[in-house]
C-alpha distance (Angstrom), angle and dihedral (degrees) to the residues before:
residue distance angle dihedral
T1 . . .
V2 3.78 . .
G3 3.80 125.5 .
E4 3.78 128.0 2.1
A5 3.79 120.4 -6.6
L6 3.79 100.4 -171.7
W7 3.81 90.1 171.9
S8 3.83 90.8 67.6
P9 3.82 123.2 54.4
A10 3.81 89.4 -169.4
V11 3.81 94.0 60.7
D12 3.79 102.8 23.6
V13 3.83 95.4 151.2
N14 3.79 122.9 28.3
I15 3.78 128.3 -163.4
G16 3.77 122.0 -173.3
T17 3.76 150.5 76.7
A18 3.76 138.4 -104.1
A19 3.79 115.5 -106.4
I20 3.79 143.1 172.1
Y21 3.79 110.1 -132.7
T22 3.78 127.3 -156.0
P23 3.78 136.0 -175.0
V24 3.81 111.1 -77.5
D25 3.78 92.4 -123.2
Y26 3.82 145.4 96.9
G27 3.79 113.3 -26.7
F28 3.80 95.2 11.5
P29 3.82 132.4 93.6
D30 3.81 116.4 -77.6
D31 3.81 91.5 -122.5
G32 3.82 94.3 45.0
I33 3.81 93.2 -120.0
L34 3.80 112.3 124.1
Q35 3.79 96.3 174.8
Q36 3.79 132.1 2.8
G37 3.78 131.4 -171.3
P38 3.80 126.0 -140.1
M39 3.80 115.8 -71.3
N40 3.81 115.5 -96.1
E41 3.81 95.2 -2.2
A42 3.77 122.9 120.0
G43 3.78 114.1 -129.1
W44 3.78 147.8 94.5
I45 3.77 132.2 -74.4
Y46 3.79 125.4 -158.9
Q47 3.79 134.0 -163.9
T48 3.78 134.8 167.2
L49 3.80 110.3 -122.7
D50 3.78 127.3 -155.1
L51 3.80 100.4 -146.8
S52 3.81 91.8 -171.2
S53 3.82 89.5 63.7
I54 3.80 90.1 55.0
A55 3.81 90.4 48.4
E56 3.82 89.9 49.8
V57 3.79 94.9 50.1
R58 3.83 89.9 48.0
Q59 3.80 88.8 57.0
S60 3.80 102.6 38.5
G61 3.79 109.0 9.2
Q62 3.79 125.6 119.7
V63 3.84 95.2 -119.0
M64 3.78 109.6 69.4
N65 3.82 101.1 -170.8
Y66 3.80 92.8 123.9
Q67 3.80 93.2 50.9
D68 3.81 92.6 42.5
W69 3.81 93.0 52.0
S70 3.79 93.0 42.1
G71 3.80 90.7 53.4
Q72 3.78 92.6 45.8
N73 3.79 91.3 50.7
R74 3.81 91.4 50.8
V75 3.82 90.8 53.0
I76 3.81 92.2 48.8
V77 3.81 93.0 48.9
E78 3.80 92.8 47.1
N79 3.83 91.0 53.0
I80 3.80 98.2 49.2
N81 3.78 114.2 117.3
I82 3.80 105.7 -151.4
K83 3.82 91.4 -154.9
N84 3.82 88.3 69.2
F85 3.81 90.0 66.2
N86 3.81 97.8 55.0
């Protein structure tokens, strides 16, 4: 959100911008921001994405966040005891 959000006491005033974030890795911007809208202005931003480049960097990039989180999630799921949720 941008501007006043009178409906929410927790976030009554909002400062920011819309953005499209990418991995900070080969073939992507150094700051990880592919597209950014104007600060504190409501609106839309658009960008064409090459999903194959994201898939490639997930497999062979230098930042392994995707693989690290995927592995962590597999371990967590494998260790869940369903009886604990009843």
